C-alpha positions in Angstrom: 179.7 29.9 57.1 178.2 27.5 58.2 174.4 28.4 60.5 174.5 27.5 63.9 172.3 24.5 64.8 171.7 25.0 68.6 171.9 27.9 69.8 172.6 27.9 73.5 171.7 32.1 74.5 168.6 33.4 74.2 166.3 36.4 75.5 165.2 34.7 78.5 163.0 37.0 79.8 160.4 37.9 77.9 160.5 41.4 75.8 157.5 43.3 76.7 155.6 45.9 74.0 156.8 49.2 73.7 154.2 50.6 76.2 154.4 54.4 74.1 152.6 52.7 71.1 152.0 48.6 71.9 154.0 47.5 69.5 156.0 44.3 69.5 159.5 43.4 70.6 161.6 45.8 69.0 165.2 45.6 70.0 167.1 48.6 70.2 170.1 48.7 68.3 172.3 47.9 71.8 169.6 45.1 72.8 170.7 43.4 69.0 174.3 44.2 69.9 174.3 42.7 73.4 172.4 39.9 72.5 174.6 38.8 69.4 177.6 38.9 71.6 175.8 37.4 74.7 175.0 34.3 71.7 178.2 34.2 70.4 180.6 33.9 73.8 178.1 30.8 74.8 178.5 29.0 71.8 182.1 29.1 71.5 182.1 28.2 75.1 183.4 31.1 76.6 180.7 31.9 78.9 178.3 29.2 80.4 174.3 30.4 79.2 173.2 28.9 82.8 175.9 31.1 85.0 174.8 34.1 82.5 171.4 33.5 83.1 172.1 33.5 87.5 173.8 37.1 87.0 171.4 38.8 84.8 169.2 38.3 86.8 170.8 39.0 89.6 172.1 42.7 87.6 169.1 43.5 86.2 167.5 44.0 89.4 169.7 47.0 89.7 167.2 48.4 86.6 164.4 50.2 89.1 167.0 52.2 91.3 168.6 53.9 88.3 167.3 57.1 88.2 168.8 60.7 86.5 170.4 61.3 83.4 173.1 58.6 82.2 176.5 59.8 83.3 178.8 61.1 80.9 182.5 59.5 79.6 185.0 60.8 81.4 187.0 63.0 79.9 190.9 62.4 78.9 193.3 64.3 81.4 197.0 65.0 81.4 196.8 62.1 84.1 195.6 60.0 81.4 198.9 59.3 80.2 198.1 55.6 78.6 194.7 54.1 77.2 194.6 51.7 80.2 194.7 54.7 82.6 191.5 56.3 81.3 190.2 53.1 81.2 190.9 52.1 84.3 189.8 55.7 85.7 186.5 55.0 84.1 185.6 51.7 85.5 186.1 53.7 88.7 182.9 56.4 87.7 180.8 53.4 86.9 177.3 54.4 87.4 176.6 53.0 90.9 175.3 53.4 94.2 176.1 51.8 97.6 174.9 48.2 96.8 176.6 48.2 93.2 176.1 49.1 89.7 173.0 50.8 87.9 171.7 50.6 84.7 169.5 52.8 82.8 168.4 49.2 80.5 168.9 45.6 80.3 171.7 45.8 77.6 173.4 47.7 79.8 173.2 45.4 82.6 174.1 42.5 79.8 177.0 44.4 78.6 178.7 44.7 82.3 178.2 41.0 82.9 179.4 39.6 80.1 182.8 41.9 80.3 182.8 40.4 83.6 182.4 36.7 83.1 184.7 37.0 79.7 187.6 38.3 82.6 186.7 35.9 85.0 187.3 32.9 82.5 190.4 34.8 81.2 189.4 35.3 78.2 191.1 39.1 78.7 193.0 40.4 82.1 191.4 43.8 83.6 194.3 45.5 82.1 193.5 44.3 79.0 189.8 45.4 79.1 191.1 49.3 80.6 193.3 49.2 77.3 190.5 48.7 75.1 187.7 51.2 77.0 190.3 53.9 77.2 191.0 53.6 73.0 187.3 53.4 73.1 186.9 56.3 75.0 189.5 58.2 73.3 187.7 57.9 69.8 183.8 58.5 71.0 181.8 61.0 69.4 181.2 63.8 71.8 177.9 62.6 73.8 178.1 59.0 73.6 176.7 57.5 76.6 178.8 55.6 79.3 177.6 52.2 78.8 177.7 52.9 75.1 181.1 53.4 74.8 181.5 50.1 77.4 179.5 48.1 74.8 181.8 49.2 71.5 184.9 48.5 74.0 183.0 44.7 74.6 182.4 44.2 70.8 186.5 45.6 69.9 188.1 43.4 72.3 185.6 40.3 71.2 187.1 41.0 67.8 190.2 41.4 69.2 190.4 38.2 70.9 189.5 36.8 67.5 185.8 35.3 69.0 184.3 36.9 66.3 184.8 39.0 63.3 182.6 41.8 63.0 180.9 40.2 60.0 180.0 37.7 62.1 178.8 40.1 64.6 176.5 42.1 62.2 175.2 38.7 61.2 174.4 37.6 64.7 172.7 41.1 65.3 170.6 40.7 62.1 169.5 37.0 63.4 168.3 38.8 66.4 166.3 41.6 64.5 164.7 39.2 62.7 163.8 36.7 65.3 162.7 39.9 67.4 160.1 40.6 64.3 158.7 36.9 64.3 158.2 36.5 67.7 154.7 37.3 69.7 155.1 40.2 72.6 155.7 39.0 76.1 157.6 35.8 75.0 160.8 34.8 75.2 162.7 35.2 72.0 165.0 32.6 70.7 167.1 32.6 67.7 166.5 29.8 65.0 168.9 29.0 62.4 166.1 30.4 60.0 167.3 33.9 61.4 170.4 33.2 59.8 169.3 33.5 56.4 
């Protein structure tokens, strides 16, 4: 597989050291997964990187107001005859306050924004998303967090829509891990072609 020569998406906001141990910019598994998705969809022209950045600026501001425990996934009921019905109900139960969605981590906001932007660009419809999210919830392990299932569903639909296959997602996750490892704390992480080696 050819290595990309131009990478359009990067973590524009610095990833700061973990305050608990002062370590470098280690990214969580969810961070790696969502940044891999963001890189792929911007490189492949499905999302505009400048627009993505502007939406992220808005939604990341919703981090500080998110308090309490992560809400559980909705439990499928008899009324959830289809995956789409379950997914639609799950979307109405998104963590929110009077001003909109709430996020406990930046990766959650990025997963939400990517989903919204891909739908707006016509990559999938809300009905397709509800069906995918519902199917993801049905097979989720007990205790799976709301946005973890959201991210799982986003990866599923990206693969289903042939934007990327699982191997490519994994390759990009590895590249983000490599980029984070060589990036000094407090600076933006940018992918380079050698991160794919």
